[in-house]
C-alpha distance (Angstrom), angle and dihedral (degrees) to the residues before:
residue distance angle dihedral
M1 . . .
I2 3.87 . .
L3 3.81 91.6 .
A4 3.88 89.8 52.6
L5 3.83 89.9 51.1
L6 3.78 91.8 49.1
L7 3.78 93.1 46.7
G8 3.76 91.3 47.9
C9 3.79 90.2 53.5
A10 3.72 96.6 44.1
Q11 3.79 117.2 112.8
P12 3.76 116.5 -117.1
E13 3.84 107.1 -102.5
D14 3.84 95.4 -119.8
T15 3.79 93.0 58.2
A16 3.80 90.7 61.3
D17 3.96 89.5 63.5
P18 3.78 112.7 52.9
C19 3.80 86.8 -157.9
A20 3.76 90.1 64.1
Q21 3.81 93.3 62.2
R22 3.84 99.3 87.4
D23 3.78 121.6 68.0
P24 2.97 109.5 -132.5
A25 3.71 98.0 25.2
L26 3.76 118.6 -128.9
S27 3.78 109.2 -92.4
Y28 3.77 138.6 169.4
H29 3.81 90.4 -94.6
N30 3.77 99.2 48.4
F31 3.76 99.6 34.8
G32 3.84 119.1 -3.6
E33 3.77 99.2 57.2
P34 3.83 96.5 46.8
F35 3.80 90.0 43.2
L36 3.83 93.1 50.6
E37 3.80 91.8 44.4
R38 3.73 93.3 50.9
Y39 3.86 97.3 42.5
C40 3.71 111.7 18.5
T41 3.83 121.2 23.7
S42 3.77 95.1 66.5
C43 3.92 83.8 77.4
H44 3.87 100.9 12.6
G45 3.76 98.2 52.6
S46 3.80 120.6 125.7
L47 3.76 92.6 -138.9
L48 3.73 96.0 56.7
E49 3.76 121.4 107.9
P50 3.82 111.7 -120.5
S51 3.90 90.5 -110.0
R52 3.83 89.7 56.5
R53 3.83 95.1 53.4
F54 3.76 95.9 80.6
G55 3.82 92.8 -137.2
A56 3.84 96.1 -40.7
P57 3.79 106.3 141.0
V58 3.77 115.1 -109.1
G59 3.69 110.3 -105.7
V60 3.81 95.5 26.9
D61 3.82 90.7 108.2
L62 3.83 128.5 161.7
D63 3.82 102.0 -168.3
T64 3.82 99.4 118.4
Y65 3.81 141.8 29.0
A66 3.80 88.9 -104.8
D67 3.74 88.9 55.7
A68 3.82 90.9 50.0
V69 3.76 90.4 50.3
L70 3.75 92.9 48.2
W71 3.93 92.0 50.6
T72 3.80 97.0 38.2
E73 3.77 93.5 123.2
R74 3.73 93.8 46.7
I75 3.84 92.8 46.5
Q76 3.75 91.8 53.5
A77 3.75 95.0 43.2
R78 3.88 97.8 46.3
T79 3.81 94.2 43.0
L80 3.85 105.4 33.2
D81 3.84 106.4 28.2
P82 3.73 107.4 93.1
E83 3.82 89.7 -162.5
L84 3.81 92.7 66.5
P85 3.87 128.3 68.2
E86 3.81 112.2 -77.4
M87 3.78 115.4 -94.2
P88 2.79 124.3 -124.8
P89 3.75 92.0 36.5
G90 3.74 109.7 -112.9
G91 3.69 93.8 24.0
G92 3.81 131.2 -96.3
P93 3.74 120.5 163.8
T94 3.83 116.8 87.1
A95 3.78 120.3 -128.1
L96 3.87 88.9 -101.4
E97 3.88 90.7 51.5
L98 3.76 88.8 52.2
E99 3.82 93.4 49.8
R100 3.70 88.3 51.7
L101 3.82 92.7 47.1
Q102 3.79 88.3 53.4
E103 3.82 88.8 51.4
W104 3.74 92.2 47.3
V105 3.84 91.0 49.1
D106 3.89 91.1 49.4
C107 3.77 100.4 38.9
D108 3.83 101.0 36.2
L109 3.76 117.5 12.2
R110 3.82 96.5 42.6
R111 3.75 91.5 49.9
A112 3.81 92.6 52.4
E113 3.95 91.6 50.4
C-alpha cells in the first residue's frame, strides 16, 4: 500500500529535466542550423571574405554544429544578453525564437561542451 502511494506521488521522470519537456527536443538539425543560417552565417560564415563579414571577427564562424559548440558562450551572450549590443545588428529573431535559442543552448550545446 505504501509503495503504491509513493509511486502515485512520484514525479514523472521527464518533468525533473526541463530539457525533456519538448518532443522532439531542439537540436542542431531542427532548430540550430536553420536559426544560424537565417541570422548568423551571413556575417559569421567561414567562406566569407573579411570585407563581407560586416565586422564579424575572422574565425568566429557558425557554419557547423562544432562551431556552435565552440562559440556557445558567445552565441548566448551576443544574442540573449540585453546589456550587450543587439545581435544580429538591427534585430531579427522574435521573442519566441530567442526563447527557443536559450533552450537549444541549455539543452543541446551546453551538454556537448
